[in-house]
Each structure stands twice: as C-alpha cells, then as structure tokens.
N, C-alpha and C positions, 0 to 999 in steps of 0.2 A: 300245492306246495308239498314237497315230499316230507313224510313223517320222519322224525328222528328215531323212531323205535325199531328201525331195521338197519343193519350194516350189511351190505352185499359183499360176499366173498365169491367172486365169479369163477368158481371151479365147477364146471359142469361134468359130472361123471356120466359116461356114455352108457346107454341101454339100447335095446333094439327099437323100441317105440317111444321112449322118453329118456330124459336125462335128469339127474338129481342135482338141483341147485343148492349148494351149501351156503347158509346165511347165519347171521347171529341176530337174535331177537332179544330186545330188552324186556326182561321179566320183572314184574313188580315184587317188592319185598313181601314177606308173609305177615309182617307186623307194620303198623303205622307209627313211625317215629318222627319226632320233630327234627329239624336240621341241627347238626352239631357234631362235635368230635367225640371220640371214644377213648376212654382210659382203660387199659388192659391191666388187670390186677390178678396176681397169683396170691390167693389167700394162704397158700402154703399149708394146707390142711392135709395131714397124713394119717391114714388108718394104722392102728397099732400093729395089725397083722402084716402090714407092708414093710415094716422096718426090719424084721428079722432076716428076710432073704434079700434085702435090697442090694447089698454089696455083691452077693453071689450072682444075682441076676445081671448086675452091671458088668461083672467080669465075663459072664457067659454071652450076654446079648449086646454089650457095647453101648447101652443106653441107660440113662437114669431119669429120675423124675424131672430134673431141671431141663434135660434134653427134650422130654415130651412137652413140657410147658412152652419151651422155645419154638417147637414145631407148631403147636397150636397158635401161638402168637404170629409166627411167620405166615401161616395159612390164612389167618384172619386178616392180616395186613394186606397180603397179596389179593385176597378176594375183595376187600374194600376198595383197593386201588383199581381193580378191574371193573368195579361197579360204576354206577352213574353219578355218584356223589363224591366230591372232593373231601376227604377226611384226614385227620391227623390222629394216629394211634400213639398215645403216650403209655409208658410202661411204669408200673409200680409193683412193689412186693411187700407182703406182710410178714410178720415174724412167724416162725413155724409153730404149729399146734397139732398135737396128736389126739385123735378121737378113737372111740371104740370101733373095732373092725367092721361090724355090720351096721353101723349107724350112718344116717344121712346128715351132712352138715346143715344146720339151720341157716336161714337167710341172714345176711349182714344186717344188724340194727341200723336204723337210719343215721345214727350218730357216727357209725363206722364208715358208712358211705360218704357222709359229709367230710369226715377226717381224711380218707384216702384221696378224695377228689379236691381237697382244699388247695388252692394255688394253681389249679389247672383250669382250662377252658372247656373241659369235657362236659357234654350234655348227658352222656351215659357211661356207666362203668360196666365192663364185661369182666366178670370174676370167674376164675378157675376155682371152683369149690373143692373138687378133688380130681385127681388125675393119676391113675395107677395102672399097673399091670402085674401079673404074677405068672409063674410057671406051674403047670399042672402036669406032672410026669415029664414027657418030652415035648409038650406043647406049651405055647404061651396063651394065657387066657386074657382077653381084652373085652370081656362081656360087661357092658354098661359101666365101664370104669372112668368115663369122662362125664363130669357134671359141671355145666356152665350156667351162670345166671346173669341176666342183664338188669341193671338198676338204672333208674333215671336219677340224676343228681339234684334236681330242684327239690323234690319231696323226699328223696332218699329211699324210695320204695322199689322193690323188684317189679319188672314188667313182663318177664318171661323166664322160663327154665328150659334148658335143653340138655339131653343126655345122648350118649353115643350109641350106635348099634354095635353088634358084635363083629369083630374081625374074624372072618372065616380062615383060620390058620391053615387048614389043609389046602385051601384053594389059593390063598394070597401070599403065603410065605413059601417061597420056592428055594431050593438048593441051600437050605439052612440060613438064608439071609434074613434072620430075624431083625437085625438092626435097621436095615433099609426099609423093610416092610412096616415095622412099627413106626418109624419116623414118618413114612408116607401116610399111614393111617391117621396119626394125630394132625399132620399138616392138612389133610383133607377134612378133618373135623373142624378145623379153624376156617377153612374155605367155605364149608357148608354153612357155618354160622354167619359168615359175611353175606351169603346169598339169602339168608333168612332175614337179615337186618336192613339191607339196602337193595335197590334195583340193580340187577346185574345182567350182563350179556351172556346168553347161552346159545350154543350151536343147535340148529335145526336144519332140516332138509325140506325142499319143496320140489315137486315133480313138474318138469317142463316137457310137454309132449312134442314129439317130432314125427317122423314117418310120413310127412307130406311136404312138398316144396315150400308152401307158405309157412307151415309150422317150423320147418328147419331154418328158413330165412329169418324168421322172428327170433329164434334161439341164437343165431349168429349175431344179430343186431344187439340182443341183450348182453351177450358176452363182450361186445365192444362198447357197452355203456349207452347204447342208443335206445333207451327205453321208450321214447316217444314213437320212433319209427317201428319198434317191435310191436307196440300197441296197434299202430295203423295196419301192420301186416297181419296180425292175428285177427283184427276186426274184419278184414276182408275174408278171412277163412270162415267167419260166422255165417256167411252166405252159402257155404258149401253144404254137402250132405250132413245127415244127423251125426254120423261118427266124427267127421271133421269138425263140425260146429261145436260138438261137445268137448273135444280135446282143445280147441281154440279157446273155449270159455274157461276151461281150467287154467290155461296159460294166462289169460287176461285177468283172472281172479288174483293171480300172483302180483301182477302189476298194480291192481287196485289196492291190494293189501299193502304193497310198498308205499303207496300214497296215503295210506290210512283211511281209504274209502271202504271200510269193512261192510257197511250196509249194501253198497253197490255190488261188491263181490258176492255177498251172500245171496242177493236177489238174482244175480246172473246165474249162479250155480243151482239155485232152487228152481229156476225156470227150466234148466236142462234136466233136472230130476223129473219135473212134470212131463217132459217129453220122453222120458224113459231112462236116459243116462247111459244106455248101452253098456259095454264092458267096463266102463269107468264108474258105474253107479256107486259101488262100495267106496271107492276113493273119494268121489264127490261128497258123499255123506260125511266122510271123515273130515274133508276140507271145510264143509259148512260148520261142523261142530267146533273145529279148530278156530275158524274165523270168529265165531260167536265168543269163544274164550278170549281171543285176541282183542276183541272189541271191549269186553269187560276189563281186561288187563290194561287197556289203553286209558280207560277212565280212572283206574286206580293209580296209574303212573302219573297222570296229570296232578293228582293230589299229593303224590310223594315227591315229585320233582319241583313243584312250583309253590 
C-alpha cells in the first residue's frame, strides 16, 4: 500500500547519467501539538523607541506595524493550509501597550490567554508579542524584531517561543524595494511558524539513474506512472554488472521509499555499499542517511496525524 508521505511531481530534469525527480515529502512538525484550531492574536505591544520614527518610516517604506502583522498572519494561514492538518485561524487583537525600548514582553498571564480565547474553539493561541522594524542610516534593520509565542488554551500556558532571523538587507532588498522585501520577510516568518507547528509538504529531489536501456526504460515507465513495471524493469537490471546493479538499486530504493518500505530500501543500499558502491558510493551513503531520517520522521508523523 503506497504511503501518503510522498506526493510525486513527475518532472524529471535531464542529466547525462541520471535525472532528478522532484517530489514533495511530508515533514513532521517540530513540536507535538494536540489536534485543534489556532487563534492568531496581536498583543499590540510597541517599544517606546519605535513610536518616534513610525510615521517617517511608513512614508518612506510604505509599510507600518499593522501591515507587518497582517503579513505574519497571512503567511501562517497559508502555511497551515499547505500542511497536513485542516485548521481554522481566527483573528483577535488586544489594546495597544507601550513598553521600554530594550525590554522583552513577558508571557501572557493564563487569565489573559483564557480571556482572548473565550468564545473560540481554538486549542492554541499564536501571539505576536512584538513586531517592529527601524531604519539605521540608509538601511532597514530587521534584526530579531519578531517575537512570537504559542500558548495552549486549556491550561493557559506558553508551549514555545519563536524569534526571527535577521533580514540581510544588502542581499534581499533590491532596487530600493523595501516595502516588497519587508512584506515578504514577515510573510515567510508566518509560513516558517506553520512549518514548526504542523506537518507540511516540502520539496526535495531524488536521483534516478539512466545511461542504460533498462534504467532508461524504467525511468520512462515511472514518468508514465507505471511504478510496478518500473520496479520490474530495474529489478532485471540488478542481474547486470556491478555498476549497472548499483544504479538500479538506487532507483529501486526510491520506489521502496515511495511505498514506505524504508528498511528494505536501506538494506538494499547497504548491500551495494558492501560490494563497493562504485562511483555512486558517496551518494548511496547520503541516501541511506536520508532514508533513516525518513523512517524516524514517518514514526513521528503517525503520532502527529492520527
């Protein structure tokens, strides 16, 4: 029975001796959360130092704090929808509060978590604790200016804290398009949070060897969705010379991975390593390590999805 942990995108990029098969793999979430919806809350906390130049920055850059929070929310929502769980993101907003410039907002008291989530069916509150940007000279500084916390609503306690990385202004802001780059930065922060909270599909590539009539025939069958016949064709190639058998084993390991037979794929590749592995030795070692990680991820996904 074919595993649900892979979606095949049959786009085989051509190389001289192999093709790259682009696929999407379901990756487990970084945290173990119970099933339930999310409530997105902007705590509306502003550092005192942000208020002085806020209007000037909005006029120059075309974005304000509300825009950044909306981009975070949109990225989170899109990422959750792309993930493997059906979720509903509700939106709430607290009254504005100004804190000292260099201070870190404390976590919401459990009473506040219960208050903001009252009347919703949310199992978790995702709170924007602070979200800011400032201009330093001619550049925009986005160093650690996003702080997000995740709270569970039953006990009213935080379960995790996430901060942003720095936006490399000189590399990512081109042609003075600060507005578009800043919006994208905060959108991606929201998407990254979704990947942290729920299992999500992520693109990867797998190598499919060609360069021999049997290998090429199997690749064409795979492109046509004939995985069973591709397996039969590549299995015949295992009876060939060491080089051909090794490349066929790598291809077969992909089909075994597709079926969730990770142990069989690992065993097949480790047998080829014992025989030497030829010029594919380094790649086979990489594949074995990846398959072991996929096997561990598969066990985690079972717990997260069911």
